[in-house]
C-alpha positions as CSV (number, residue, x, y, z in Angstrom):
1,R,106.0,-115.6,-49.7
2,I,102.7,-118.1,-49.9
3,S,104.0,-122.1,-51.0
4,C,101.8,-124.3,-52.1
5,T,102.8,-127.9,-53.3
6,A,101.0,-130.9,-54.9
7,H,102.2,-134.5,-55.5
8,T,106.4,-133.5,-56.7
9,T,105.0,-129.3,-58.4
10,T,105.8,-126.8,-55.9
11,S,104.3,-122.9,-56.4
12,N,105.7,-120.1,-54.6
13,F,103.5,-116.9,-54.4
14,K,103.5,-113.1,-53.1
15,L,101.6,-112.7,-50.1
16,A,99.4,-109.6,-51.3
17,A,98.5,-111.8,-54.7
18,V,97.2,-114.6,-52.4
19,A,95.6,-112.8,-49.2
20,P,91.9,-112.7,-51.0
21,S,92.3,-116.3,-52.3
22,L,93.4,-117.3,-49.1
23,R,90.0,-116.1,-47.1
24,A,87.7,-117.1,-49.8
25,L,89.3,-120.3,-49.4
26,L,89.1,-119.6,-45.0
27,A,84.8,-119.3,-45.9
28,L,84.6,-123.0,-46.7
29,V,86.2,-124.2,-44.2
30,P,83.7,-123.4,-40.6
31,G,86.0,-121.6,-37.3
32,R,88.6,-121.6,-38.6
33,K,90.8,-118.5,-38.2
34,L,94.0,-117.2,-40.2
35,E,95.8,-117.8,-36.9
36,H,94.9,-121.6,-37.4
37,I,97.3,-122.1,-40.7
38,E,100.3,-123.9,-40.6
39,G,102.8,-121.9,-40.5
40,Y,101.3,-118.8,-39.9
41,G,103.7,-118.3,-36.4
42,L,106.5,-117.6,-38.5
43,L,104.9,-114.2,-40.6
44,D,106.7,-110.4,-39.2
45,A,104.1,-108.3,-38.4
46,E,104.3,-107.2,-41.6
47,E,103.3,-109.8,-43.6
48,A,100.3,-110.6,-41.2
49,A,98.7,-107.1,-41.0
50,L,98.7,-107.7,-44.8
51,L,96.9,-110.8,-45.1
52,K,94.3,-109.4,-42.4
53,Q,94.0,-106.8,-44.6
54,A,92.1,-109.0,-46.4
55,G,89.4,-109.9,-44.4
56,G,90.8,-113.6,-42.8
57,N,90.7,-112.9,-39.7
58,E,86.9,-113.5,-38.6
59,E,84.8,-116.7,-39.0
60,V,82.6,-117.5,-41.4
61,A,79.7,-119.2,-40.9
62,A,78.6,-122.8,-41.5
63,V,78.7,-123.4,-45.3
64,P,75.0,-125.2,-46.3
65,A,74.8,-129.3,-46.4
66,V,75.6,-130.7,-49.6
67,G,72.8,-133.2,-50.6
68,A,73.3,-136.7,-52.2
69,T,74.2,-138.1,-55.3
70,P,71.3,-139.9,-57.1
71,E,71.9,-142.6,-58.0
72,Q,72.9,-143.9,-61.2
73,T,69.7,-145.1,-62.6
74,E,68.0,-141.7,-61.4
75,A,71.4,-139.8,-63.1
76,V,70.9,-141.1,-66.6
77,E,66.9,-140.3,-66.3
78,A,67.6,-137.3,-65.8
79,G,70.4,-136.9,-67.6
80,P,71.0,-135.3,-70.9
81,A,69.0,-137.7,-72.4
82,A,65.9,-136.9,-70.5
83,A,67.1,-133.5,-71.5
84,Q,67.2,-134.4,-75.2
85,G,64.0,-136.4,-75.0
86,G,65.8,-139.7,-76.2
87,S,67.0,-142.9,-74.1
88,Q,68.8,-146.0,-74.0
89,P,67.4,-149.1,-74.9
90,K,66.8,-151.6,-72.2
91,K,69.8,-154.1,-70.4
92,G,69.0,-157.4,-71.2
93,A,67.2,-157.4,-74.8
94,V,68.1,-156.7,-78.0
95,S,65.9,-154.0,-79.6
96,R,67.5,-153.1,-82.7
97,V,67.0,-149.2,-81.9
98,K,68.1,-146.8,-85.1
99,G,69.4,-143.1,-85.1
100,R,71.8,-141.1,-83.8
101,V,73.5,-141.4,-80.9
102,A,75.9,-139.3,-78.6
103,W,78.2,-140.1,-76.2
104,R,80.7,-138.5,-73.9
105,F,84.6,-139.0,-74.2
106,A,87.4,-136.3,-72.9
107,G,85.1,-133.3,-71.5
108,H,83.6,-133.6,-75.5
109,V,80.3,-134.6,-76.5
110,C,80.9,-136.5,-79.8
111,F,77.8,-138.7,-82.7
112,G,77.4,-141.5,-84.1
113,T,74.9,-144.0,-86.1
114,L,73.6,-146.8,-84.3
115,L,74.7,-150.2,-85.4
116,P,70.7,-151.7,-85.1
117,A,72.3,-155.2,-86.3
118,Q,75.1,-155.5,-83.7
119,E,73.0,-154.5,-80.8
120,T,74.1,-157.3,-78.4
121,K,71.9,-157.6,-74.5
122,T,74.0,-155.6,-72.6
123,H,76.4,-153.4,-75.5
124,C,74.6,-151.5,-78.4
125,Y,77.7,-150.3,-80.7
126,A,77.7,-146.7,-83.3
127,R,79.5,-145.2,-86.2
128,T,81.3,-142.8,-85.4
129,H,82.6,-139.9,-88.5
130,K,85.8,-141.6,-89.1
131,G,84.2,-144.9,-89.7
132,N,85.1,-146.3,-86.5
133,T,82.5,-148.0,-84.3
134,K,81.9,-147.1,-80.6
135,T,81.1,-149.8,-78.3
136,L,78.0,-148.7,-75.8
137,T,77.6,-150.1,-72.6
138,K,73.6,-149.8,-72.1
139,G,72.4,-149.3,-69.1
140,G,75.2,-146.1,-68.7
141,A,75.4,-143.0,-68.1
142,S,77.6,-141.9,-70.9
143,W,75.6,-141.7,-74.2
144,W,72.0,-141.3,-75.4
145,L,69.5,-141.3,-78.8
146,V,69.5,-137.6,-79.6
């Protein structure tokens, strides 16, 4: 069996079930082989053969480099606001913008209506469908005009 530990939880897996996933994991680390895995020497011949049948013994090509993460202002410009045609009011000025807004919360997109009378230099405020007031920070990447 193979055991995986994360924080205080340990999960045990059958070798046959985890062999294909282990191959994919090794593909992410260039130059690594099955023999480099901690505890590989403790496997008997049958278990080692089972892992090698999954095709995890050969070296893999290097993973291409990932580009730099864009700055927050670039992300806002290229984010949902740009795709949907809306943009935020400028930070440092009160523009009294009206209309509908959307924001991300807990992996969901929520909607509301801006409250132009409450706008400040740093924040906008929106009324939710439940009647609550949502504070939206100007310049933040998590909200946009709809």
